[in-house]
C-alpha positions in Angstrom: -21.0 76.0 165.1 -21.2 77.7 161.6 -21.7 81.1 161.3 -22.9 82.3 157.3 -24.0 85.5 156.2 -25.9 86.7 153.1 -28.1 89.3 151.8 -32.2 88.8 151.8 -33.6 91.7 150.3 -30.8 94.2 151.1 -30.8 92.8 155.2 -27.8 91.1 155.9 -28.4 87.9 157.1 -26.1 86.2 160.7 -27.2 82.6 161.3 -25.4 79.9 163.0 -25.2 75.9 162.2 -25.0 73.7 165.2 -23.2 70.2 163.9 -22.7 67.6 167.0 -19.2 67.6 167.2 -18.9 63.2 167.4 -19.6 63.8 163.8 -17.9 64.9 160.3 -19.4 69.0 160.1 -19.6 67.7 156.1 -23.8 68.2 156.5 -23.3 71.4 158.5 -21.4 73.1 156.7 -23.1 71.9 153.1 -26.8 73.3 155.1 -24.9 76.4 155.7 -24.4 76.9 151.5 -27.3 75.2 150.6 -29.4 78.4 152.7 -27.6 80.8 150.7 -27.9 79.4 147.2 -30.4 81.8 146.7 -28.8 85.1 147.5 -25.2 84.0 147.6 -23.4 85.0 151.3 -19.9 83.9 152.5 -19.5 80.4 155.1 -17.0 81.4 158.1 -15.3 78.1 159.0 -13.2 79.0 162.4 -9.9 77.8 163.5 -8.8 74.2 163.5 -8.1 71.2 161.1 -11.7 69.7 160.2 -12.4 66.4 159.0 -14.9 66.4 155.9 -16.7 62.3 154.9 -17.6 63.7 151.6 -16.9 66.5 149.2 -19.3 69.9 149.6 -20.7 71.3 146.6 -19.8 75.5 146.0 -22.9 77.2 144.2 -21.6 80.4 142.0 -22.1 83.4 144.7 -21.2 81.6 148.0 -18.1 81.9 149.5 -16.0 79.8 152.0 -13.7 82.1 154.5 -11.7 80.6 156.9 -9.5 82.2 159.2 -6.4 81.9 156.9 -4.3 79.0 157.6 -5.0 78.2 161.1 -8.5 76.7 159.0 -7.9 73.4 157.2 -10.5 71.3 155.4 -9.2 67.7 155.3 -11.5 65.5 153.2 -10.7 61.3 154.0 -9.6 59.1 151.2 -11.8 57.6 148.8 -12.4 54.1 149.9 -13.4 51.3 147.2 -15.6 48.1 147.0 -17.0 46.7 144.2 -20.2 45.1 143.5 -20.6 41.0 143.6 -23.3 40.9 141.1 -25.4 43.6 139.7 -28.0 44.9 140.5 -31.6 45.9 139.2 -33.6 48.9 139.3 -35.0 50.5 142.5 -32.9 47.4 143.9 -32.5 47.7 147.3 -29.6 45.5 148.4 -26.2 45.4 147.8 -23.4 42.7 147.8 -20.0 43.7 148.1 -17.0 42.1 147.3 -14.3 41.5 149.9 -13.3 43.4 153.1 -16.1 46.0 153.4 -14.6 49.6 153.7 -18.0 51.3 155.6 -19.4 51.8 158.6 -23.3 52.1 159.5 -24.1 55.0 159.3 -21.5 56.3 156.8 -22.4 58.2 153.7 -22.0 56.2 150.4 -22.0 57.1 146.6 -22.4 54.7 144.0 -21.1 55.1 140.6 -20.6 53.5 137.1 -16.8 53.7 135.7 -18.1 53.7 132.6 -20.0 57.0 133.2 -17.3 58.3 135.7 -15.5 58.4 133.4 -17.3 59.2 130.1 -17.7 62.3 132.6 -14.8 63.4 133.8 -13.7 63.5 129.7 -16.2 64.9 128.4 -18.1 66.9 131.5 
């Protein structure tokens, strides 16, 4: 459960988002953050060790607040797989080289090494 607060036309909002206990809390945290994007506010993450399946995007005006050192956010290590062959724009099937480090239903990101490197240096 994530508790988040924000102002809406001068009124303090308190809402809660429930996340299934067997899944990563990442989507719930991001949903709480996204709901405060317009008016700003804070998302409270209770004490515990929370394993994130991907990074979260925190816009200006929104804060993450934990219970001091009792709240730990841990992001899973990056898993990389290379394409075995090129995929045309609009393609829906990827063929990966070697052992695939992903599970069914797991979120993945796809990037281009050249563009990623350029963004890292110039973005």
